[in-house]
Each structure stands twice: as structure tokens, then as C-alpha cells.
Phi, psi and omega in degrees: 000321182296324182291326175290321177288326172297318177296315181297324181293315181298312183299324176296316172306317175293323176294317179296329179302309186298333180256016180066023171264074184292333177291318176301319180300310180291334175292320183289308173311319185294312177306310185298332183284320184292327174288320178293324180282334177292329184255359177067044183254089189294336183289319182289325185290319184302309182296321177304297182296339175283324176288319174300321173297321180292319181291321188289331183291327181264331189223356187236214193269124181301318184300311180297325176296319178305308178297311178301310181299320180291329173297318189290315180307310180295322174293321184290321173305303185300318183279349180064053180248096193285333179291307182299322177301314183296321184291319181293321178294326186292313184285326173292329175294309179301320172301308183293330177300312176297326177275009178074010175262086195285328184295313180293324179302317183292318174309313180288318179309309177297329175294312178308302189301317184289327175290323172305311181291321173304315178297321182295317180290327179289321178293318184292315180301316181292326182290325182290317179305312181297327178286322178300312180294330171288323182293323179291317180295318182297319176299307182298328178289316184289325174292329179287313179302316184297321178295314182296324178295315178298316185294325183281328177297306181293329173297321181289312178301316173298314170306319176296322183292323186285327165302321173303313182295325177292322186286312183294320175297324176287327176298317178294320175302312185297316181296310183299321181298319177298309179293317172300315185295322180288334167296313180299325171292311181303319186291312181301324180297345184283331185230012175224108184309323187260349183068016185265003184297320187291327181291321186295321184289328181296313175299315177292327175293325186285330184280329169305303184301315177304314190294329171290354178079020179287164190293164181288325182302312186292313182303310184296321176303307185294329179298323179280311190291324183298339178292343183259019190285338177242034178300339193281354181287356176298341179263003184256132179312141169301318177310332174269315181299325184248015180292126182292328193260185179288146179285146169292169167309311182298311183297316178303318177302320179295315181299311182309332182294343173310331185284320180283338177289306179308314179295326177293318176294330184269352183297154175081005177284152183254354185262161179289329178295303182307310173305314166303314179300315184297323172305309186290321179302331191262339188233005174292353175256000178284156178243148177306318185277359173092011184250030173265189178225154019262351190237006174063035175299155179233140175051231187287353172294332179288131183293150183303320187294321180294321181294315179299301191293335172299316182294311184295327180291312190290327174295322182287323183291330178291319183285347185242150178288141176233167176306324185262356180204159166270165191288149177261152170291159184298320186292318174306306181307308176306317181297324181289326173300318182286331180286339185260008181294130183075356177242291171286316189245154172309112182318296189298324181292324176302321175300312180290330176289324179293331173290321176286322184275338172275351185262353190086353179290330173301307189291332176295318182295322175304321183283326182275333185273129169281121183287158175296158179260095173280166172311140180305117186281148175302143172283170172300340186274334185247031190309134183287130178300162181294321189286330175293315179297314170313310180298319179296314179298323176292321178298312181294321172307314175294319174299308183301312187297315179297313175290327174295316178299316178295323180270339175291312180305311169308311178300319180292320177302309179307309183293322178300321182295317181296313178301318172305312181290322173308307177307310179301321177292334185247012177239138180276139192282317194289311185266339184086353183282167170294144177266186172311311182307310183297318183301309183303315177300305189299325176305305183299317176299310185287327173302310179295323179286325178295320180294315185290324176270353186046062176228153188284169186211138179221150176231134171248130174255132180231140180227142180279128182277340191238020187298321180294320179296317176295324169299319182287325184274313183253002183086161184287351173297318182291323183289316177306314184290332171290319174307306180297321180303306180302317181301312180301305182307312178301321183294311181303322187281323194241349172259152006272010183279354171209192182217131182268146180225143176257120180272354175131153182049235182258016181255137176236171175213147177235121178264118186250125179238353179239119175052046176305322178301316178302317172298320181292325177296331183252010191300310182302318183286326174297317180298316178302317178297320184297315180291332175287312183298324179287335173288321178300325179276359179092015181253098177281095188215170171226162185238132173262138192218147177216151187217136171227145195235130170252132013264000181302312179271333178217153175263006178239110179294345174287345177275000186293322185291319177296315176297317186290321175304310184302314187288334179286324175294317175297325174299322181289318183295321177303317182298320180289330174271006169064033181268156182303139182269122178293186173295150185279351176243148185288166174099000000 
């Protein structure tokens, strides 16, 4: 309350000064002085005696004015109040000038001028610092916005390119499916009057897969892929394919090639359907006992899809007339499957097939599933000549090859573009290092690998101590040169056993996965050598460093960056206080 009273008395004194009631002014300033002295309030006493001295210079006793102003000068000096000290010198200069003591007046005027200049310089420096801080904040905000916009733009372009890849891949797959499907139809019409064999095999294979509890996706895929099991027959001459009697050894060897031809026609596909169809075409004539073709695979060596389709293919072939055989009764076909259990066919799959084909589910599925509409097959009276089918095969192969080449080129270009956008999103433009976004992604990946392999992981945080000073004194070109130099030196010191990242501004990070404990033990000396090398290149700077280790420092590898940052900033504070530096790692 006394402080408020002193301030109120000084304000009243100033009021009376303004209305030329200088005696009242002296009275109230005097009361403020006495009250301030009684409670030992130096700040209030300074204001009061400075006001008294000012009033007495113009309206009162010059001797009292001199005494009061010198007291104000002493208080202002002890309290470090440069503005009050300046005002005291100004009023003393006026006082001595009025008294004709020009030497003293000049002395105080020069002191006043010096104080004025010092205050001006201080205010100017303060204003400059404030403006520089505002500029740095605005520049950082601008850089952040630019980086965010660049990242968003890169993500948009990457998403667009990935969509193009998906669309072109779908086009490629569709073209391949259409051409290969037509080839399968053309091949099937040559030894199947209805062309329905492939459809029935697809349905039979799907029912076996379903009975085994395989996924719906797998079941639907095999139903489509199985229809291409004999696509390679397009390359077998009619004389062999349509021969009514038993094939000779040479003819049978030629017939066996249809598995390899089919696999070649279906190779290079990017879709799951085409990849599965290639496996089926190649392996559906392999036998459980190893006596099949083309590679003589045994038991589980034969892919599951080949084993399933083998059962569906043989069962349907037994039930229907072919040039080399008459149709069998269903009971005879089922009995043949049972006889071949463990010989031709997988025993477990044979049991499943017997249940499917013997229960009526197969016939019901054939009735419920609408067949595709293939090109109208020729009747036996207008059978397509061999040369026409050969021409069709060549035409389809050329179409497939041309379309595949075109779409593969487009796909490759789109994938290159996607990779370029991905690199832009994860790369620092100035240094070429990986950026913070890449670090966050890599940390998750390497943390998971470290957990699985039970091996340690380390993170080093590094900060340039003098970048702002270098930017201010030498320009941003000098600062950029230093940033690039530090990046190169860090790469030389820590890669390939780790990876260096620029986290933004003057901060770097190193992710260590090879001997992080050894690196930690020598980290201080490594940083010292790095600073020496930078100095040899003309960069006088120092580095603040922090290190964190998993699993010693934390049970969560994702916490490594936060821990290493905390230790780096603690290191920086110790350097600023010029204290002896402890080890950069705890313990």
C-alpha cells in the first residue's frame, strides 16, 4: 500500500507542475520522498528526488535542486536506471548553465548526450533483435509451409502415379486374360466338341478347394485359373491331339510339351490368377508317386493347385468321350480316383474329391453356374483346319506379345515416376540425405527387426551450434555450405553401419544398427575428429550431440529419438556454460 501512496503523491506533484502550482508540486514530491525513505523504497525515492530537482531548477532553490539531482544521480547509478541517470544529467546541465557554471554544465551535458546515445543504441539493438527473431520465426514458418506443401504435392503426385500403375496393371492383366482365355478356348475346341471341359474343371477344382476349408478368395481364383490348365495344347499338332489310338513314345513326348508351352504362354503375368494358372498348366500332370511330367515332382513338391486340378481334370476327362476313349460311367470314374489314391493323386485331396464328386454337389454346381459364352465352336462337319488354328494361335501370340510389351513399358514408366516421387518425399533437397519423414518410417522398420533379431539399436542426435551466427555474418550461402559439409562428414563417419538423416534446419540424426555400443564408446572422439575435419575445410563450428541405446536406455525403440534429443540439448547447455563435458552417453 505504501508503494501505491508514493506513486500517488508523485503523480499529484506532476499534476500540480502541469498547472503551474509549483509549491504544491514541491510539497507532494517532498512527501513522496519522505515516505520512500521511511520504508527504504529506493525506486520511489529516486522518482521523488528527480521530480523535486526538476521543479527546483525552474521554480525553487538552486542549491536544493543541485543536492536533489546529485542524489537522484547516485540512486540511478546504484539501481542501474540509465533513463533516470540521463534525466539527472540533463537537469544538472540546465541548472549549471543558469548559474553560469559553464564547465560543469558542459560536463553534465556531455554525460547526458552519452547516456542518450547509449539508450538509443540499446533500444536499437533490442528492436533489431526483436525484428530478427520475428524474421527467423516467419522464415521458419515459411519453410515449414513450403515443406508441407512440397510433401503434400509429392504425395498427391505419388498417389496419382500409383493409380496409373494400378490401372495399367489391370489393363495388362485384362489383355493377358483375354488373349490366353481365347487361346484356351481355341485349344479346347480341337479335342472337345462342346468346349465345356475347362469350365467343368474350374468348377470341380473350386469345390475341392472349398471342401478343404481354403479361403473364398483362393476358391474363386482357382475356379478361373483352372480353366487355363490345357492352354498349351494350342501348340500340339492335330495329328497327335486328335489321334484315336494310343500315342507312340515320340508322340507322347510331344504331347507332354503342352505343359511347358502353357507355362510359357502364362509367364510374366502380374496378377494372382495368371500366376496360379501358370503353376497349374505346368504341374497338373505331375503324379504323387513321382511318375508324372514334365519334372517328375513327388508328393508335396507338387504345388497344391496342381494337385487339386489334376483330380478335377482326370475326373471330367473320364466322364466324357475323347478321340482316344469312350465316356465312363460316374461310378467307374469314382472307382478309378480311389484306385489312384496315393499313386497318381494326393491321398487327402482324393478323399475330399470323392466326397465332392460322389455327393451330387458337382452336378448341382454345373447346373447353377452359367457357362461363359465362347466363340461358336465348329461342328465335326465343319472342323477347323489345322492351318487355320495355327494362324489363330500365331495371331493371338503376336497380340499378347505386343500388348504385353506396350503395357509393361507404360507400367515401368509409371513405377519409375512413383519411385521418383517417393524419393522426393523422403529426401532432403539441400543435402540429399534422408529427411525426418524417412527417419520416422525407418525407425519403425528397424525397431521391429531389432526386436525380432534381438540385436541393439542406437540413435544419435546432432545439432550445429553456430549456424545462426554463420548465416548472420556470412549469409545463407555460407550456412548452406556448412550444412552440406557436415552431412558429408557424418556419412563418412557413420555409414554404412548406420544411416544419416537431416531432421530440419541445423539438426541431424543417425540411426545405428551395426555395433551401436562400439559407436557409443567412441562417439566423443569421433565428434572431435569431425569438428577438426570441418575446421580444416574452413568451417569453425562445434556440434552438440546426444545418444540413446535400445534396450539399455529404454524398452521401447520408438523412444530413442526423444531420449537422444534430450541428451543433445543438455550437452548444448553445458557447452554454453563452458562446463567440463561429461560422457555423451549415460552410465
